[in-house]
C-alpha positions as CSV (number, residue, x, y, z in Angstrom):
1,M,113.5,120.8,-11.2
2,L,112.7,124.5,-11.2
3,R,112.6,126.2,-7.8
4,I,110.7,129.5,-7.3
5,L,110.1,131.6,-4.2
6,A,107.4,134.1,-3.3
7,L,108.9,137.0,-1.3
8,C,107.3,139.6,0.9
9,H,108.1,141.4,4.1
10,G,107.1,139.1,7.0
11,N,106.2,135.9,5.2
12,I,102.8,135.6,6.9
13,C,100.3,137.3,4.5
14,R,101.2,137.8,0.8
15,S,104.0,135.4,0.1
16,P,102.3,132.3,1.7
17,L,99.2,133.2,-0.2
18,A,101.2,133.4,-3.4
19,E,103.1,130.2,-2.6
20,V,100.0,128.1,-2.2
21,L,98.0,129.6,-5.0
22,I,100.9,129.2,-7.5
23,E,101.6,125.7,-6.2
24,A,98.0,124.6,-6.7
25,A,98.1,126.0,-10.3
26,I,101.4,124.2,-11.0
27,H,100.0,120.9,-9.7
28,A,97.0,121.3,-12.0
29,D,99.2,121.9,-15.1
30,P,100.4,118.6,-16.7
31,L,103.5,120.3,-18.2
32,L,104.6,121.7,-14.8
33,A,103.4,119.2,-12.2
34,G,106.3,117.5,-10.5
35,R,108.8,119.9,-12.2
36,V,108.5,123.0,-10.1
37,I,108.8,123.6,-6.4
38,V,107.3,126.7,-4.9
39,T,108.3,128.1,-1.5
40,S,108.1,131.5,0.2
41,A,110.1,133.7,2.6
42,G,110.3,137.2,4.0
43,T,112.9,139.9,4.0
44,S,112.3,140.5,7.8
45,D,112.7,138.1,10.6
46,E,110.1,139.7,12.8
47,H,107.6,136.9,12.2
48,Q,110.0,134.1,11.8
49,G,108.5,130.8,12.9
50,E,104.9,132.2,13.1
51,G,102.1,130.6,11.2
52,M,100.3,132.2,8.3
53,H,98.0,135.2,9.1
54,V,94.5,134.0,10.0
55,N,93.0,135.9,7.0
56,S,95.4,134.4,4.5
57,A,94.8,131.0,6.0
58,A,91.0,131.4,5.8
59,I,91.2,132.3,2.1
60,L,93.2,129.2,1.3
61,S,90.9,127.0,3.5
62,A,87.9,128.3,1.7
63,R,89.4,127.1,-1.6
64,G,90.3,123.7,-0.2
65,L,94.0,124.5,-0.2
66,R,96.6,123.9,2.5
67,N,97.2,126.6,5.0
68,S,100.0,125.1,7.1
69,H,103.0,127.4,7.1
70,R,105.9,128.7,9.2
71,A,107.4,132.1,8.3
72,R,111.1,132.1,7.5
73,L,113.8,134.7,6.6
74,F,115.1,134.9,3.0
75,T,118.9,134.3,3.1
76,P,121.8,134.2,0.6
77,A,122.1,130.4,1.1
78,M,118.4,130.0,0.3
79,A,118.7,132.2,-2.7
80,S,121.5,130.0,-4.1
81,T,119.0,127.1,-4.4
82,L,116.5,129.1,-6.5
83,D,115.8,129.8,-10.1
84,L,113.3,132.6,-9.7
85,V,112.2,134.9,-6.9
86,L,108.8,136.7,-7.2
87,A,108.8,139.8,-5.0
88,A,105.5,141.2,-3.7
89,D,106.5,144.9,-4.0
90,Q,109.4,147.2,-5.0
91,E,110.7,147.4,-1.4
92,N,110.9,143.6,-1.3
93,L,112.5,143.6,-4.7
94,R,115.3,145.9,-3.5
95,S,115.8,143.9,-0.3
96,G,115.7,140.7,-2.2
97,R,118.4,142.0,-4.6
98,T,120.6,142.9,-1.7
99,I,120.3,139.3,-0.4
100,I,120.7,137.8,-3.8
101,R,124.0,139.7,-4.4
102,M,125.5,137.6,-1.5
103,A,124.3,134.3,-3.0
104,E,126.8,131.9,-4.4
105,R,124.4,131.3,-7.4
106,P,122.1,134.3,-7.7
107,P,118.6,133.6,-9.1
108,E,116.5,136.0,-11.2
109,I,114.2,138.2,-9.2
110,R,111.1,139.9,-10.6
111,L,108.0,141.6,-9.3
112,L,105.1,139.3,-8.9
113,R,102.6,141.7,-10.6
114,D,104.8,142.0,-13.6
115,F,103.2,138.7,-14.7
116,D,99.8,140.3,-14.9
117,P,99.5,142.4,-18.1
118,T,96.4,144.1,-16.8
119,A,97.8,145.1,-13.4
120,V,97.4,148.7,-12.3
121,G,100.6,149.4,-10.4
122,R,103.5,147.1,-9.8
123,D,103.1,146.5,-6.1
124,L,101.0,143.9,-4.4
125,D,99.7,145.9,-1.4
126,D,100.4,144.5,2.0
127,P,97.0,143.6,3.7
128,W,98.6,143.2,7.2
129,G,96.5,145.2,9.7
130,Q,93.7,145.6,7.1
131,P,90.2,144.0,7.0
132,P,89.7,140.6,5.4
133,T,88.7,142.3,2.1
134,A,92.3,143.5,1.7
135,Y,93.4,139.9,1.9
136,E,90.8,138.9,-0.7
137,R,92.0,141.7,-3.0
138,A,95.6,140.4,-2.5
139,A,94.5,136.9,-3.4
140,A,92.7,138.1,-6.5
141,E,95.8,140.1,-7.6
142,I,98.0,137.0,-7.1
143,A,95.5,134.9,-9.0
144,A,95.7,137.3,-11.9
145,T,99.5,136.8,-12.2
146,I,99.3,133.0,-12.3
147,P,98.7,132.6,-16.1
148,G,101.8,134.7,-16.8
149,I,103.8,132.8,-14.2
150,L,102.8,129.5,-15.7
151,A,103.7,130.6,-19.2
152,E,107.1,131.7,-17.9
153,L,107.7,128.4,-16.1
154,R,106.6,126.4,-19.2
155,D,109.3,128.2,-21.2
156,R,111.9,127.3,-18.6
157,V,111.1,123.5,-18.2
């Protein structure tokens, strides 16, 4: 079983969106369904225990996907259980690497947008505090990474 984690700052906007969108794509893929677990976490504990941001939840609901979520902090113990961490931006990548260095069994960590060969820039902008269109843009950018992520996961199973 492969275990992957989407990582952002507070684990209420981008990483839960990525978690659910990637999870849905995996469930729809006969080669990956039942072989990959997707979770998410944040590098900050400021939103720990909170639900998903209302705009992220609305996007998922409109697509018929689950929007239940509780924010949690990325920890070295959590990292030790993973195979791949997908960081939303370069700041999360740096913070994630610091946490992973303390893990008993460190996973690989990469930027989420590195899986989109057409991406302009490497960071998935944080929509927090922005209008709903910023959340839609984040969801579209995450969706563009999914074919590359699925190809990577197929190579690993």
